[in-house]
C-alpha positions in Angstrom: 3.5 -52.4 26.2 5.5 -50.4 28.7 9.3 -50.6 28.8 9.6 -52.6 32.0 7.4 -55.4 30.6 9.9 -55.6 27.8 12.7 -56.2 30.4 10.8 -58.9 32.1 10.1 -60.8 28.9 13.9 -61.2 28.5 14.3 -62.6 32.1 12.3 -65.6 33.2 12.1 -65.8 37.0 11.2 -69.5 36.7 14.4 -70.4 34.7 17.3 -70.1 37.1 19.7 -71.3 34.4 18.8 -68.3 32.2 19.3 -66.0 35.2 22.7 -67.5 35.9 23.7 -67.1 32.2 22.6 -63.5 32.0 24.3 -62.8 35.3 27.6 -64.4 34.1 27.4 -62.7 30.7 26.5 -59.3 32.3 23.5 -57.0 32.2 24.1 -54.6 29.3 23.9 -50.9 29.8 20.7 -50.6 27.7 18.8 -52.9 30.1 20.2 -50.8 33.0 19.0 -47.6 31.3 15.5 -49.0 31.0 15.5 -49.9 34.7 16.8 -46.5 35.6 13.8 -45.0 33.6 11.3 -47.2 35.4 12.6 -46.6 38.9 12.8 -43.1 40.6 16.4 -43.4 41.7 19.2 -41.1 40.9 22.6 -42.2 39.6 23.8 -41.5 43.2 21.2 -44.0 44.5 22.2 -46.6 41.9 25.8 -46.0 42.9 25.0 -46.9 46.5 22.7 -49.8 45.5 25.4 -51.4 43.3 28.4 -50.4 45.4 30.2 -48.8 42.5 31.1 -45.1 41.9 29.0 -42.8 39.7 32.1 -42.4 37.5 32.2 -46.1 36.9 28.5 -46.1 35.9 29.2 -43.2 33.5 32.1 -45.1 32.1 29.9 -48.1 31.5 27.5 -45.9 29.7 30.2 -44.2 27.6 31.8 -47.5 26.6 28.4 -49.3 26.4 29.8 -52.0 28.6 28.1 -54.8 30.4 28.1 -54.8 34.2 30.3 -57.2 36.0 28.7 -60.4 37.2 28.4 -59.2 40.8 26.6 -56.0 39.8 24.5 -58.0 37.2 23.4 -60.3 40.0 22.1 -57.3 42.0 20.5 -55.7 38.9 18.7 -58.9 38.1 17.4 -59.3 41.6 16.1 -55.7 41.5 14.5 -56.3 38.1 12.7 -59.4 39.4 11.7 -57.5 42.5 10.3 -54.7 40.3 8.4 -57.3 38.3 6.9 -58.7 41.6 6.1 -55.3 42.9 4.2 -54.3 39.7 2.3 -57.6 40.0 1.4 -57.0 43.6 0.6 -53.2 43.4 -0.8 -53.2 39.8 1.6 -50.7 38.3 5.1 -49.2 38.7 3.8 -45.9 40.2 2.1 -47.7 43.2 5.2 -49.9 43.7 7.4 -46.8 43.6 5.3 -45.1 46.3 5.8 -48.2 48.4 9.5 -48.2 47.9 9.8 -44.6 48.9 7.6 -44.8 52.0 8.7 -45.6 55.5 7.4 -49.1 56.2 6.1 -50.2 59.7 6.8 -53.8 58.9 10.4 -53.0 58.2 10.9 -51.0 61.4 10.2 -47.6 59.7 12.8 -48.1 57.0 12.1 -47.2 53.4 12.2 -50.4 51.3 14.4 -48.5 48.8 17.1 -48.3 51.5 17.4 -52.2 51.6 18.2 -52.6 47.9 21.9 -52.4 48.4 22.0 -55.8 50.1 20.9 -59.3 48.9 19.4 -60.0 52.3 17.4 -56.7 52.1 16.1 -57.6 48.6 15.0 -61.0 50.0 13.2 -59.2 52.9 11.4 -57.0 50.4 10.4 -60.0 48.3 9.0 -61.6 51.5 7.1 -58.4 52.3 5.6 -58.3 48.8 4.4 -61.9 49.2 2.8 -61.0 52.5 1.1 -58.0 50.9 -0.1 -60.2 48.0 -1.7 -62.6 50.5 -3.3 -59.8 52.5 -0.9 -60.1 55.5 -0.2 -56.5 56.6 1.8 -55.4 59.6 
């Protein structure tokens, strides 16, 4: 079993109350570290996605702290998006290629560049559903 499947077993997309509870409690740094290993983003990228400084991320690591609720929300959304992307593309490598490639349906924007915004993540989820159903731009 790969590491990202372990993450998803702890988060059930069909149970919004569990997602709310995890978000309120905070995503722990261990789960974040696993996500960092599964996605090809630098700490600088994560800093931009989460709207927090690299120093804050490093402090969370050093203190083994949980992320605040607002950052946990974003991380959970990205974890669920990664889960959907792996489901649609068959593996994390293919999903990563999609995230890193300019996308015609998104006006030439790389999907990765939309992860810093809830609306952007929603747009990416919609695109994954379209791809899943064979609707390509």
